[in-house]
Every structure is written in C-alpha cells, then in structure tokens.
PyMOL Python script that loads the backbone (N, CA, C, O; Angstrom):
from pymol import cmd

cmd.read_pdbstr("""\
ATOM      1  N   MET A   1      78.563  40.781 125.705  1.00  0.00           N
ATOM      2  CA  MET A   1      77.488  41.604 126.224  1.00  0.00           C
ATOM      3  C   MET A   1      77.005  42.536 125.122  1.00  0.00           C
ATOM      4  O   MET A   1      77.784  43.040 124.313  1.00  0.00           O
ATOM      5  N   LYS A   2      75.723  42.741 125.121  1.00  0.00           N
ATOM      6  CA  LYS A   2      75.105  43.652 124.167  1.00  0.00           C
ATOM      7  C   LYS A   2      74.141  44.551 124.927  1.00  0.00           C
ATOM      8  O   LYS A   2      73.785  44.284 126.075  1.00  0.00           O
ATOM      9  N   LEU A   3      73.736  45.608 124.267  1.00  0.00           N
ATOM     10  CA  LEU A   3      72.778  46.531 124.862  1.00  0.00           C
ATOM     11  C   LEU A   3      71.485  46.462 124.055  1.00  0.00           C
ATOM     12  O   LEU A   3      71.502  46.606 122.833  1.00  0.00           O
ATOM     13  N   TRP A   4      70.376  46.242 124.734  1.00  0.00           N
ATOM     14  CA  TRP A   4      69.061  46.224 124.110  1.00  0.00           C
ATOM     15  C   TRP A   4      68.427  47.595 124.292  1.00  0.00           C
ATOM     16  O   TRP A   4      68.352  48.111 125.407  1.00  0.00           O
ATOM     17  N   ILE A   5      67.973  48.176 123.196  1.00  0.00           N
ATOM     18  CA  ILE A   5      67.214  49.431 123.250  1.00  0.00           C
ATOM     19  C   ILE A   5      65.854  49.136 122.643  1.00  0.00           C
ATOM     20  O   ILE A   5      65.748  48.804 121.462  1.00  0.00           O
ATOM     21  N   GLY A   6      64.822  49.259 123.452  1.00  0.00           N
ATOM     22  CA  GLY A   6      63.475  48.941 123.007  1.00  0.00           C
ATOM     23  C   GLY A   6      62.564  50.149 123.014  1.00  0.00           C
ATOM     24  O   GLY A   6      62.886  51.199 123.569  1.00  0.00           O
ATOM     25  N   ASN A   7      61.409  49.968 122.378  1.00  0.00           N
ATOM     26  CA  ASN A   7      60.382  50.993 122.241  1.00  0.00           C
ATOM     27  C   ASN A   7      60.871  52.176 121.412  1.00  0.00           C
ATOM     28  O   ASN A   7      60.563  53.331 121.707  1.00  0.00           O
ATOM     29  N   LEU A   8      61.641  51.864 120.369  1.00  0.00           N
ATOM     30  CA  LEU A   8      62.111  52.913 119.458  1.00  0.00           C
ATOM     31  C   LEU A   8      60.959  53.448 118.622  1.00  0.00           C
ATOM     32  O   LEU A   8      60.006  52.716 118.351  1.00  0.00           O
ATOM     33  N   PRO A   9      61.025  54.702 118.210  1.00  0.00           N
ATOM     34  CA  PRO A   9      60.037  55.197 117.261  1.00  0.00           C
ATOM     35  C   PRO A   9      60.148  54.380 115.964  1.00  0.00           C
ATOM     36  O   PRO A   9      61.249  54.234 115.434  1.00  0.00           O
ATOM     37  N   PRO A  10      59.037  53.848 115.443  1.00  0.00           N
ATOM     38  CA  PRO A  10      59.089  52.962 114.280  1.00  0.00           C
ATOM     39  C   PRO A  10      59.648  53.604 113.014  1.00  0.00           C
ATOM     40  O   PRO A  10      60.124  52.897 112.126  1.00  0.00           O
ATOM     41  N   ASN A  11      59.599  54.916 112.917  1.00  0.00           N
ATOM     42  CA  ASN A  11      60.039  55.591 111.695  1.00  0.00           C
ATOM     43  C   ASN A  11      61.531  55.907 111.678  1.00  0.00           C
ATOM     44  O   ASN A  11      61.996  56.552 110.738  1.00  0.00           O
ATOM     45  N   LYS A  12      62.287  55.485 112.665  1.00  0.00           N
ATOM     46  CA  LYS A  12      63.716  55.826 112.741  1.00  0.00           C
ATOM     47  C   LYS A  12      64.566  54.792 112.003  1.00  0.00           C
ATOM     48  O   LYS A  12      64.367  53.586 112.151  1.00  0.00           O
ATOM     49  N   SER A  13      65.508  55.279 111.215  1.00  0.00           N
ATOM     50  CA  SER A  13      66.413  54.421 110.450  1.00  0.00           C
ATOM     51  C   SER A  13      67.576  53.961 111.326  1.00  0.00           C
ATOM     52  O   SER A  13      67.760  54.441 112.444  1.00  0.00           O
ATOM     53  N   ASP A  14      68.353  53.023 110.793  1.00  0.00           N
ATOM     54  CA  ASP A  14      69.551  52.579 111.511  1.00  0.00           C
ATOM     55  C   ASP A  14      70.483  53.755 111.772  1.00  0.00           C
ATOM     56  O   ASP A  14      71.050  53.877 112.858  1.00  0.00           O
ATOM     57  N   GLU A  15      70.639  54.615 110.779  1.00  0.00           N
ATOM     58  CA  GLU A  15      71.526  55.773 110.955  1.00  0.00           C
ATOM     59  C   GLU A  15      70.974  56.729 112.012  1.00  0.00           C
ATOM     60  O   GLU A  15      71.745  57.324 112.765  1.00  0.00           O
ATOM     61  N   ASP A  16      69.659  56.884 112.078  1.00  0.00           N
ATOM     62  CA  ASP A  16      69.049  57.709 113.132  1.00  0.00           C
ATOM     63  C   ASP A  16      69.392  57.155 114.518  1.00  0.00           C
ATOM     64  O   ASP A  16      69.729  57.908 115.431  1.00  0.00           O
ATOM     65  N   VAL A  17      69.302  55.830 114.661  1.00  0.00           N
ATOM     66  CA  VAL A  17      69.610  55.193 115.949  1.00  0.00           C
ATOM     67  C   VAL A  17      71.081  55.399 116.291  1.00  0.00           C
ATOM     68  O   VAL A  17      71.415  55.753 117.422  1.00  0.00           O
ATOM     69  N   ARG A  18      71.960  55.178 115.313  1.00  0.00           N
ATOM     70  CA  ARG A  18      73.400  55.372 115.542  1.00  0.00           C
ATOM     71  C   ARG A  18      73.698  56.813 115.961  1.00  0.00           C
ATOM     72  O   ARG A  18      74.472  57.045 116.889  1.00  0.00           O
ATOM     73  N   ALA A  19      73.084  57.771 115.277  1.00  0.00           N
ATOM     74  CA  ALA A  19      73.312  59.185 115.590  1.00  0.00           C
ATOM     75  C   ALA A  19      72.777  59.529 116.983  1.00  0.00           C
ATOM     76  O   ALA A  19      73.413  60.282 117.720  1.00  0.00           O
ATOM     77  N   PHE A  20      71.623  58.987 117.345  1.00  0.00           N
ATOM     78  CA  PHE A  20      71.038  59.232 118.661  1.00  0.00           C
ATOM     79  C   PHE A  20      71.951  58.709 119.768  1.00  0.00           C
ATOM     80  O   PHE A  20      72.232  59.416 120.736  1.00  0.00           O
ATOM     81  N   VAL A  21      72.413  57.465 119.618  1.00  0.00           N
ATOM     82  CA  VAL A  21      73.305  56.873 120.624  1.00  0.00           C
ATOM     83  C   VAL A  21      74.601  57.667 120.703  1.00  0.00           C
ATOM     84  O   VAL A  21      75.098  57.937 121.797  1.00  0.00           O
ATOM     85  N   ARG A  22      75.148  58.039 119.556  1.00  0.00           N
ATOM     86  CA  ARG A  22      76.402  58.816 119.517  1.00  0.00           C
ATOM     87  C   ARG A  22      76.218  60.166 120.213  1.00  0.00           C
ATOM     88  O   ARG A  22      77.089  60.604 120.965  1.00  0.00           O
ATOM     89  N   LYS A  23      75.091  60.817 119.963  1.00  0.00           N
ATOM     90  CA  LYS A  23      74.839  62.141 120.538  1.00  0.00           C
ATOM     91  C   LYS A  23      74.794  62.103 122.068  1.00  0.00           C
ATOM     92  O   LYS A  23      75.345  62.983 122.729  1.00  0.00           O
ATOM     93  N   TYR A  24      74.146  61.094 122.621  1.00  0.00           N
ATOM     94  CA  TYR A  24      73.934  61.068 124.068  1.00  0.00           C
ATOM     95  C   TYR A  24      74.945  60.242 124.852  1.00  0.00           C
ATOM     96  O   TYR A  24      74.990  60.330 126.079  1.00  0.00           O
ATOM     97  N   THR A  25      75.766  59.433 124.157  1.00  0.00           N
ATOM     98  CA  THR A  25      76.762  58.632 124.876  1.00  0.00           C
ATOM     99  C   THR A  25      78.181  58.850 124.370  1.00  0.00           C
ATOM    100  O   THR A  25      79.143  58.469 125.037  1.00  0.00           O
ATOM    101  N   ARG A  26      78.319  59.457 123.198  1.00  0.00           N
ATOM    102  CA  ARG A  26      79.623  59.653 122.543  1.00  0.00           C
ATOM    103  C   ARG A  26      80.314  58.329 122.230  1.00  0.00           C
ATOM    104  O   ARG A  26      81.542  58.258 122.183  1.00  0.00           O
ATOM    105  N   ILE A  27      79.525  57.289 122.018  1.00  0.00           N
ATOM    106  CA  ILE A  27      80.034  55.956 121.709  1.00  0.00           C
ATOM    107  C   ILE A  27      79.597  55.587 120.292  1.00  0.00           C
ATOM    108  O   ILE A  27      78.448  55.805 119.909  1.00  0.00           O
ATOM    109  N   GLU A  28      80.534  55.022 119.516  1.00  0.00           N
ATOM    110  CA  GLU A  28      80.234  54.523 118.176  1.00  0.00           C
ATOM    111  C   GLU A  28      79.839  53.054 118.262  1.00  0.00           C
ATOM    112  O   GLU A  28      80.480  52.276 118.968  1.00  0.00           O
ATOM    113  N   LEU A  29      78.798  52.680 117.554  1.00  0.00           N
ATOM    114  CA  LEU A  29      78.336  51.299 117.544  1.00  0.00           C
ATOM    115  C   LEU A  29      79.110  50.495 116.509  1.00  0.00           C
ATOM    116  O   LEU A  29      79.395  50.985 115.416  1.00  0.00           O
ATOM    117  N   ASP A  30      79.448  49.253 116.862  1.00  0.00           N
ATOM    118  CA  ASP A  30      80.105  48.360 115.910  1.00  0.00           C
ATOM    119  C   ASP A  30      79.091  47.577 115.089  1.00  0.00           C
ATOM    120  O   ASP A  30      79.283  47.373 113.890  1.00  0.00           O
ATOM    121  N   ALA A  31      78.029  47.144 115.722  1.00  0.00           N
ATOM    122  CA  ALA A  31      77.008  46.359 115.024  1.00  0.00           C
ATOM    123  C   ALA A  31      75.657  46.611 115.671  1.00  0.00           C
ATOM    124  O   ALA A  31      75.550  46.918 116.858  1.00  0.00           O
ATOM    125  N   MET A  32      74.629  46.470 114.842  1.00  0.00           N
ATOM    126  CA  MET A  32      73.276  46.688 115.329  1.00  0.00           C
ATOM    127  C   MET A  32      72.353  45.694 114.633  1.00  0.00           C
ATOM    128  O   MET A  32      72.391  45.548 113.412  1.00  0.00           O
ATOM    129  N   THR A  33      71.528  45.016 115.416  1.00  0.00           N
ATOM    130  CA  THR A  33      70.558  44.070 114.874  1.00  0.00           C
ATOM    131  C   THR A  33      69.168  44.562 115.228  1.00  0.00           C
ATOM    132  O   THR A  33      68.843  44.742 116.402  1.00  0.00           O
ATOM    133  N   ARG A  34      68.354  44.777 114.215  1.00  0.00           N
ATOM    134  CA  ARG A  34      66.981  45.238 114.440  1.00  0.00           C
ATOM    135  C   ARG A  34      66.084  44.082 114.835  1.00  0.00           C
ATOM    136  O   ARG A  34      66.179  42.988 114.280  1.00  0.00           O
ATOM    137  N   ILE A  35      65.213  44.333 115.797  1.00  0.00           N
ATOM    138  CA  ILE A  35      64.185  43.387 116.206  1.00  0.00           C
ATOM    139  C   ILE A  35      62.855  44.124 116.021  1.00  0.00           C
ATOM    140  O   ILE A  35      62.508  45.002 116.811  1.00  0.00           O
ATOM    141  N   HIS A  36      62.118  43.758 114.973  1.00  0.00           N
ATOM    142  CA  HIS A  36      60.922  44.526 114.610  1.00  0.00           C
ATOM    143  C   HIS A  36      59.696  44.185 115.450  1.00  0.00           C
ATOM    144  O   HIS A  36      58.867  45.058 115.701  1.00  0.00           O
ATOM    145  N   GLY A  37      59.565  42.943 115.885  1.00  0.00           N
ATOM    146  CA  GLY A  37      58.362  42.557 116.621  1.00  0.00           C
ATOM    147  C   GLY A  37      57.130  42.794 115.775  1.00  0.00           C
ATOM    148  O   GLY A  37      57.129  42.483 114.584  1.00  0.00           O
ATOM    149  N   ASP A  38      56.084  43.339 116.368  1.00  0.00           N
ATOM    150  CA  ASP A  38      54.869  43.622 115.597  1.00  0.00           C
ATOM    151  C   ASP A  38      54.941  44.980 114.902  1.00  0.00           C
ATOM    152  O   ASP A  38      53.997  45.380 114.220  1.00  0.00           O
ATOM    153  N   GLY A  39      56.054  45.686 115.071  1.00  0.00           N
ATOM    154  CA  GLY A  39      56.259  46.966 114.393  1.00  0.00           C
ATOM    155  C   GLY A  39      55.871  48.185 115.198  1.00  0.00           C
ATOM    156  O   GLY A  39      56.243  49.301 114.836  1.00  0.00           O
ATOM    157  N   SER A  40      55.132  48.003 116.284  1.00  0.00           N
ATOM    158  CA  SER A  40      54.682  49.164 117.053  1.00  0.00           C
ATOM    159  C   SER A  40      55.754  49.680 118.010  1.00  0.00           C
ATOM    160  O   SER A  40      55.783  50.869 118.328  1.00  0.00           O
ATOM    161  N   ARG A  41      56.633  48.790 118.468  1.00  0.00           N
ATOM    162  CA  ARG A  41      57.691  49.178 119.409  1.00  0.00           C
ATOM    163  C   ARG A  41      58.979  48.428 119.071  1.00  0.00           C
ATOM    164  O   ARG A  41      59.428  47.588 119.851  1.00  0.00           O
ATOM    165  N   PRO A  42      59.569  48.722 117.930  1.00  0.00           N
ATOM    166  CA  PRO A  42      60.775  47.980 117.537  1.00  0.00           C
ATOM    167  C   PRO A  42      61.937  48.241 118.490  1.00  0.00           C
ATOM    168  O   PRO A  42      61.942  49.207 119.253  1.00  0.00           O
ATOM    169  N   GLY A  43      62.910  47.355 118.420  1.00  0.00           N
ATOM    170  CA  GLY A  43      64.099  47.497 119.248  1.00  0.00           C
ATOM    171  C   GLY A  43      65.340  47.117 118.470  1.00  0.00           C
ATOM    172  O   GLY A  43      65.262  46.648 117.335  1.00  0.00           O
ATOM    173  N   VAL A  44      66.488  47.325 119.097  1.00  0.00           N
ATOM    174  CA  VAL A  44      67.763  46.943 118.493  1.00  0.00           C
ATOM    175  C   VAL A  44      68.661  46.335 119.563  1.00  0.00           C
ATOM    176  O   VAL A  44      68.606  46.714 120.733  1.00  0.00           O
ATOM    177  N   LEU A  45      69.480  45.395 119.141  1.00  0.00           N
ATOM    178  CA  LEU A  45      70.588  44.895 119.951  1.00  0.00           C
ATOM    179  C   LEU A  45      71.832  45.540 119.387  1.00  0.00           C
ATOM    180  O   LEU A  45      72.102  45.423 118.191  1.00  0.00           O
ATOM    181  N   ILE A  46      72.592  46.218 120.224  1.00  0.00           N
ATOM    182  CA  ILE A  46      73.796  46.880 119.730  1.00  0.00           C
ATOM    183  C   ILE A  46      75.034  46.274 120.373  1.00  0.00           C
ATOM    184  O   ILE A  46      75.014  45.801 121.509  1.00  0.00           O
ATOM    185  N   GLU A  47      76.110  46.309 119.600  1.00  0.00           N
ATOM    186  CA  GLU A  47      77.402  45.813 120.063  1.00  0.00           C
ATOM    187  C   GLU A  47      78.428  46.929 119.953  1.00  0.00           C
ATOM    188  O   GLU A  47      78.424  47.703 118.995  1.00  0.00           O
ATOM    189  N   ILE A  48      79.293  47.001 120.931  1.00  0.00           N
ATOM    190  CA  ILE A  48      80.402  47.951 120.951  1.00  0.00           C
ATOM    191  C   ILE A  48      81.657  47.133 121.207  1.00  0.00           C
ATOM    192  O   ILE A  48      81.777  46.480 122.243  1.00  0.00           O
ATOM    193  N   GLY A  49      82.589  47.169 120.268  1.00  0.00           N
ATOM    194  CA  GLY A  49      83.814  46.389 120.404  1.00  0.00           C
ATOM    195  C   GLY A  49      84.592  46.765 121.652  1.00  0.00           C
ATOM    196  O   GLY A  49      84.816  47.945 121.924  1.00  0.00           O
ATOM    197  N   GLY A  50      84.999  45.762 122.404  1.00  0.00           N
ATOM    198  CA  GLY A  50      85.792  45.994 123.603  1.00  0.00           C
ATOM    199  C   GLY A  50      85.012  46.544 124.779  1.00  0.00           C
ATOM    200  O   GLY A  50      85.599  46.917 125.795  1.00  0.00           O
ATOM    201  N   ALA A  51      83.682  46.599 124.650  1.00  0.00           N
ATOM    202  CA  ALA A  51      82.872  47.158 125.737  1.00  0.00           C
ATOM    203  C   ALA A  51      82.886  46.228 126.938  1.00  0.00           C
ATOM    204  O   ALA A  51      82.825  45.006 126.803  1.00  0.00           O
ATOM    205  N   ASN A  52      82.967  46.828 128.107  1.00  0.00           N
ATOM    206  CA  ASN A  52      82.859  46.051 129.338  1.00  0.00           C
ATOM    207  C   ASN A  52      81.546  46.426 130.027  1.00  0.00           C
ATOM    208  O   ASN A  52      80.817  47.305 129.565  1.00  0.00           O
ATOM    209  N   GLN A  53      81.264  45.762 131.113  1.00  0.00           N
ATOM    210  CA  GLN A  53      80.012  45.985 131.815  1.00  0.00           C
ATOM    211  C   GLN A  53      79.878  47.425 132.306  1.00  0.00           C
ATOM    212  O   GLN A  53      78.777  47.976 132.302  1.00  0.00           O
ATOM    213  N   LEU A  54      80.962  48.027 132.720  1.00  0.00           N
ATOM    214  CA  LEU A  54      80.927  49.402 133.220  1.00  0.00           C
ATOM    215  C   LEU A  54      80.520  50.386 132.120  1.00  0.00           C
ATOM    216  O   LEU A  54      79.720  51.291 132.359  1.00  0.00           O
ATOM    217  N   LEU A  55      81.069  50.209 130.922  1.00  0.00           N
ATOM    218  CA  LEU A  55      80.712  51.079 129.796  1.00  0.00           C
ATOM    219  C   LEU A  55      79.233  50.928 129.455  1.00  0.00           C
ATOM    220  O   LEU A  55      78.525  51.920 129.284  1.00  0.00           O
ATOM    221  N   LEU A  56      78.768  49.675 129.357  1.00  0.00           N
ATOM    222  CA  LEU A  56      77.365  49.445 129.019  1.00  0.00           C
ATOM    223  C   LEU A  56      76.430  49.961 130.106  1.00  0.00           C
ATOM    224  O   LEU A  56      75.345  50.458 129.807  1.00  0.00           O
ATOM    225  N   LEU A  57      76.840  49.846 131.354  1.00  0.00           N
ATOM    226  CA  LEU A  57      76.035  50.372 132.455  1.00  0.00           C
ATOM    227  C   LEU A  57      75.896  51.890 132.344  1.00  0.00           C
ATOM    228  O   LEU A  57      74.815  52.431 132.577  1.00  0.00           O
ATOM    229  N   GLY A  58      76.969  52.570 131.994  1.00  0.00           N
ATOM    230  CA  GLY A  58      76.907  54.014 131.797  1.00  0.00           C
ATOM    231  C   GLY A  58      75.979  54.397 130.656  1.00  0.00           C
ATOM    232  O   GLY A  58      75.228  55.367 130.754  1.00  0.00           O
ATOM    233  N   MET A  59      76.034  53.625 129.566  1.00  0.00           N
ATOM    234  CA  MET A  59      75.139  53.882 128.438  1.00  0.00           C
ATOM    235  C   MET A  59      73.689  53.636 128.841  1.00  0.00           C
ATOM    236  O   MET A  59      72.794  54.400 128.480  1.00  0.00           O
ATOM    237  N   GLN A  60      73.471  52.564 129.589  1.00  0.00           N
ATOM    238  CA  GLN A  60      72.120  52.249 130.041  1.00  0.00           C
ATOM    239  C   GLN A  60      71.575  53.374 130.918  1.00  0.00           C
ATOM    240  O   GLN A  60      70.438  53.809 130.736  1.00  0.00           O
ATOM    241  N   ARG A  61      72.367  53.836 131.850  1.00  0.00           N
ATOM    242  CA  ARG A  61      71.932  54.927 132.738  1.00  0.00           C
ATOM    243  C   ARG A  61      71.569  56.174 131.946  1.00  0.00           C
ATOM    244  O   ARG A  61      70.619  56.880 132.286  1.00  0.00           O
ATOM    245  N   ARG A  62      72.318  56.440 130.902  1.00  0.00           N
ATOM    246  CA  ARG A  62      72.099  57.648 130.112  1.00  0.00           C
ATOM    247  C   ARG A  62      70.836  57.553 129.245  1.00  0.00           C
ATOM    248  O   ARG A  62      70.101  58.532 129.111  1.00  0.00           O
ATOM    249  N   LEU A  63      70.588  56.383 128.662  1.00  0.00           N
ATOM    250  CA  LEU A  63      69.522  56.257 127.671  1.00  0.00           C
ATOM    251  C   LEU A  63      68.197  55.717 128.218  1.00  0.00           C
ATOM    252  O   LEU A  63      67.141  56.009 127.657  1.00  0.00           O
ATOM    253  N   HIS A  64      68.234  54.933 129.304  1.00  0.00           N
ATOM    254  CA  HIS A  64      67.010  54.305 129.823  1.00  0.00           C
ATOM    255  C   HIS A  64      66.014  55.368 130.277  1.00  0.00           C
ATOM    256  O   HIS A  64      66.365  56.309 130.988  1.00  0.00           O
ATOM    257  N   GLN A  65      64.780  55.199 129.854  1.00  0.00           N
ATOM    258  CA  GLN A  65      63.680  56.112 130.179  1.00  0.00           C
ATOM    259  C   GLN A  65      63.788  57.464 129.477  1.00  0.00           C
ATOM    260  O   GLN A  65      63.052  58.392 129.810  1.00  0.00           O
ATOM    261  N   MET A  66      64.694  57.583 128.513  1.00  0.00           N
ATOM    262  CA  MET A  66      64.795  58.812 127.735  1.00  0.00           C
ATOM    263  C   MET A  66      63.652  58.831 126.719  1.00  0.00           C
ATOM    264  O   MET A  66      63.305  57.792 126.156  1.00  0.00           O
ATOM    265  N   SER A  67      63.080  59.986 126.487  1.00  0.00           N
ATOM    266  CA  SER A  67      62.004  60.129 125.518  1.00  0.00           C
ATOM    267  C   SER A  67      62.580  60.520 124.160  1.00  0.00           C
ATOM    268  O   SER A  67      63.398  61.434 124.055  1.00  0.00           O
ATOM    269  N   TRP A  68      62.135  59.806 123.121  1.00  0.00           N
ATOM    270  CA  TRP A  68      62.565  60.105 121.750  1.00  0.00           C
ATOM    271  C   TRP A  68      61.325  60.060 120.875  1.00  0.00           C
ATOM    272  O   TRP A  68      60.730  58.999 120.690  1.00  0.00           O
ATOM    273  N   ASP A  69      60.941  61.187 120.346  1.00  0.00           N
ATOM    274  CA  ASP A  69      59.724  61.304 119.530  1.00  0.00           C
ATOM    275  C   ASP A  69      58.520  60.672 120.230  1.00  0.00           C
ATOM    276  O   ASP A  69      57.800  59.869 119.637  1.00  0.00           O
ATOM    277  N   GLN A  70      58.314  61.031 121.459  1.00  0.00           N
ATOM    278  CA  GLN A  70      57.194  60.584 122.282  1.00  0.00           C
ATOM    279  C   GLN A  70      57.207  59.079 122.549  1.00  0.00           C
ATOM    280  O   GLN A  70      56.158  58.489 122.810  1.00  0.00           O
ATOM    281  N   HIS A  71      58.374  58.459 122.486  1.00  0.00           N
ATOM    282  CA  HIS A  71      58.550  57.052 122.845  1.00  0.00           C
ATOM    283  C   HIS A  71      59.539  56.988 124.003  1.00  0.00           C
ATOM    284  O   HIS A  71      60.655  57.497 123.893  1.00  0.00           O
ATOM    285  N   LEU A  72      59.145  56.375 125.095  1.00  0.00           N
ATOM    286  CA  LEU A  72      60.008  56.220 126.260  1.00  0.00           C
ATOM    287  C   LEU A  72      60.865  54.969 126.061  1.00  0.00           C
ATOM    288  O   LEU A  72      60.349  53.852 126.048  1.00  0.00           O
ATOM    289  N   LEU A  73      62.172  55.164 125.907  1.00  0.00           N
ATOM    290  CA  LEU A  73      63.073  54.056 125.609  1.00  0.00           C
ATOM    291  C   LEU A  73      63.284  53.159 126.822  1.00  0.00           C
ATOM    292  O   LEU A  73      63.287  53.620 127.963  1.00  0.00           O
ATOM    293  N   THR A  74      63.458  51.877 126.553  1.00  0.00           N
ATOM    294  CA  THR A  74      63.872  50.923 127.575  1.00  0.00           C
ATOM    295  C   THR A  74      65.229  50.384 127.156  1.00  0.00           C
ATOM    296  O   THR A  74      65.417  49.996 126.003  1.00  0.00           O
ATOM    297  N   VAL A  75      66.163  50.359 128.077  1.00  0.00           N
ATOM    298  CA  VAL A  75      67.533  49.942 127.761  1.00  0.00           C
ATOM    299  C   VAL A  75      67.981  48.928 128.809  1.00  0.00           C
ATOM    300  O   VAL A  75      67.872  49.162 130.012  1.00  0.00           O
ATOM    301  N   HIS A  76      68.488  47.800 128.323  1.00  0.00           N
ATOM    302  CA  HIS A  76      68.925  46.727 129.211  1.00  0.00           C
ATOM    303  C   HIS A  76      70.232  46.140 128.707  1.00  0.00           C
ATOM    304  O   HIS A  76      70.458  46.059 127.499  1.00  0.00           O
ATOM    305  N   ILE A  77      71.084  45.735 129.622  1.00  0.00           N
ATOM    306  CA  ILE A  77      72.316  45.028 129.273  1.00  0.00           C
ATOM    307  C   ILE A  77      71.963  43.557 129.123  1.00  0.00           C
ATOM    308  O   ILE A  77      71.334  42.965 130.000  1.00  0.00           O
ATOM    309  N   MET A  78      72.373  42.974 128.002  1.00  0.00           N
ATOM    310  CA  MET A  78      72.074  41.574 127.708  1.00  0.00           C
ATOM    311  C   MET A  78      73.353  40.756 127.835  1.00  0.00           C
ATOM    312  O   MET A  78      74.366  41.069 127.210  1.00  0.00           O
ATOM    313  N   PHE A  79      73.298  39.722 128.637  1.00  0.00           N
ATOM    314  CA  PHE A  79      74.429  38.811 128.812  1.00  0.00           C
ATOM    315  C   PHE A  79      74.118  37.525 128.061  1.00  0.00           C
ATOM    316  O   PHE A  79      73.044  36.946 128.227  1.00  0.00           O
ATOM    317  N   PHE A  80      75.056  37.081 127.240  1.00  0.00           N
ATOM    318  CA  PHE A  80      74.897  35.838 126.491  1.00  0.00           C
ATOM    319  C   PHE A  80      76.054  34.924 126.832  1.00  0.00           C
ATOM    320  O   PHE A  80      77.177  35.381 127.046  1.00  0.00           O
ATOM    321  N   SER A  81      75.778  33.639 126.884  1.00  0.00           N
ATOM    322  CA  SER A  81      76.812  32.656 127.180  1.00  0.00           C
ATOM    323  C   SER A  81      76.896  31.658 126.038  1.00  0.00           C
ATOM    324  O   SER A  81      75.875  31.241 125.492  1.00  0.00           O
ATOM    325  N   ASN A  82      78.116  31.277 125.680  1.00  0.00           N
ATOM    326  CA  ASN A  82      78.321  30.268 124.651  1.00  0.00           C
ATOM    327  C   ASN A  82      78.314  28.866 125.240  1.00  0.00           C
ATOM    328  O   ASN A  82      78.448  27.884 124.510  1.00  0.00           O
ATOM    329  N   GLN A  83      78.161  28.769 126.525  1.00  0.00           N
ATOM    330  CA  GLN A  83      78.158  27.463 127.184  1.00  0.00           C
ATOM    331  C   GLN A  83      76.767  26.847 127.103  1.00  0.00           C
ATOM    332  O   GLN A  83      75.760  27.539 127.244  1.00  0.00           O
ATOM    333  N   GLY A  84      76.725  25.519 126.870  1.00  0.00           N
ATOM    334  CA  GLY A  84      75.454  24.809 126.721  1.00  0.00           C
ATOM    335  C   GLY A  84      74.773  24.694 128.007  1.00  0.00           C
ATOM    336  O   GLY A  84      73.684  24.125 128.080  1.00  0.00           O
TER     337      GLY A  84
END
""", "prot")
cmd.dss("prot")
cmd.show_as("cartoon", "prot")
cmd.util.cbc("prot")
cmd.orient("prot")
C-alpha cells in the first residue's frame, strides 16, 4: 500500500514534502516517487515501511483537503497487487 498526495504546490522540493508530512503526521517516509503530470498539480506516491491500512488511513484523514501554499491537497490510499 502506498499513499498518493496530489495537487502539491509545484515549487516544493522532495525535502519540503517530507518535512510537511513529518510535521502533520509525525511519520517518516521511506520512499517517495514524484509524478509531475503537466506540472500544474504534481503529486507523489509515498511508502512507509511496515505501514498498515490503519496507519495510512490516519495519515489520509490528517492530510486530505489540507491547504498548502493555496493548494488543496488530495490524499488517497493506493492498493497494488502483484497478482496478474
């Protein structure tokens, strides 16, 4: 499971995103993949080692619809399957 954070302010660095998530959730990110799209509303997929659905749900509740530099964040839990 990963957490998608979309509609990030385009001028924010990876470290800015990590610091923002840490500040509001007290969780350290293990990995982050940037998804730039057309550049107007970039997003990231984040991974937290050992995270379960309950932890990600708490993070989603905390960050979803939060405003950051006049950008309203969208946060979703992403489920991936290795099965064909």
